[in-house]
N, C-alpha and C positions, 0 to 999 in steps of 0.2 A: 692424123691431128698433129699439127706442128707447134711447137713451143718456141718463142723467142727467148732464149736463154738470157740475152743482154739486158732485157727489160724486167728480169726478175730481181727481187731483193735477195740477199743472202739467205735469209730465213727462208723463202719461198724455194730457193734453188736447193738447200740442203733438204728440204721437205721433199722435193721431186727426186732427188738422188737416192735419199733413204728409201722411198717408196718403190723406185726401179731395182734398187738392190734387193729389197725383200721379195719382190715379184721374181727376180731372177734365181735367187736362193730357192724359192718355192718351186718353180720349174726344174732346177736342177736336181732336186731331191725326187722328182717323179721319175720312175723307171719307164723306160720306153724300150722298144724292140725296134731296130730300124731294118726294114726289109728293101733290098735293092735288087733291081733287074738289070740286065744289060743294057737296055735302052732308056730307061727313065729310073729316076730315083723316087721311090714310094715311101714315105715315112707313115707307118702304121703303128698307133699307139695301142699297146696290148697290156691292159691292167692285169699284172700278177696276183695271185691270192697272197693273203695276209700271211705273215709269217707261221702263225698257228695253223692256218689251213693247209700250207705248203708241206709244213711237217706231216700232218695227217696224211696228205696225199702221198708221199714218200713213203711213210709207214706202211700204207694200205697196200701199196705196190710192192714194196719190199717182202710184206708178209705174205702176200698172193703168190709172188714169183718163187719163194723159198718154201712154199707149200703150208705155210702158217695158217691159223685159225683167223680168219676175218668175220665177225658176225653179220648178219642181215642187217641190222641197224647201221653198222659201219659201212657196208656196201651202199645202203641208201643215202647215207651222208655223202659218199664219195660221188654218187650219182648226181645229187644236188650241187655238189661244188663244180662238176662238170657242165652242168646247166648255167650255173652262174658265171664261169669263165670259159666259155666254149672258144673263143679265139685263142685263150692260152693253152688249153688242152689240145687243140688243133696244130698249134704251132710246135708244140712239144711231142706230138704224135703219140698222145696218150689215150687209150680207151676210155670212152664215156661211160662205160660201166662196168664194174668188176663181175659181171655175169655175161654170159653168151660167147660167141665166136669171136668179137672183138678182143675180149679178155682172154681168151685161149691164144689167140696169135701174138698177143704182148707177151704171154708167158713164155712163149717159145722164142721171139725174136726181139722184143722189145728191150728199151734201155731206160733205167730209171735216171730221172733228171737230177 
């Protein structure tokens, strides 16, 4: 879509500029992770968890790694979050569950984001 700016009135031009500015601000506030390979640049947008979900994930991983008590309902919530954000968990190399061998490997070798 091309817009002939010379034909626009001042009010119409201001409207287009403010709309474009609002869209640019909205896009700038969306978090993205850029994945680059040596031959091609691939931009993959991975939506991260909300702040409270991220805090819960960090808490659960920290408690698990330090040998603290993580209840079954909290482990279930962690598993639900891993299903909700699979690309983010994969990118951060986090276990998808706080049960089983993936969890055990994380306790030995993993790093909390």
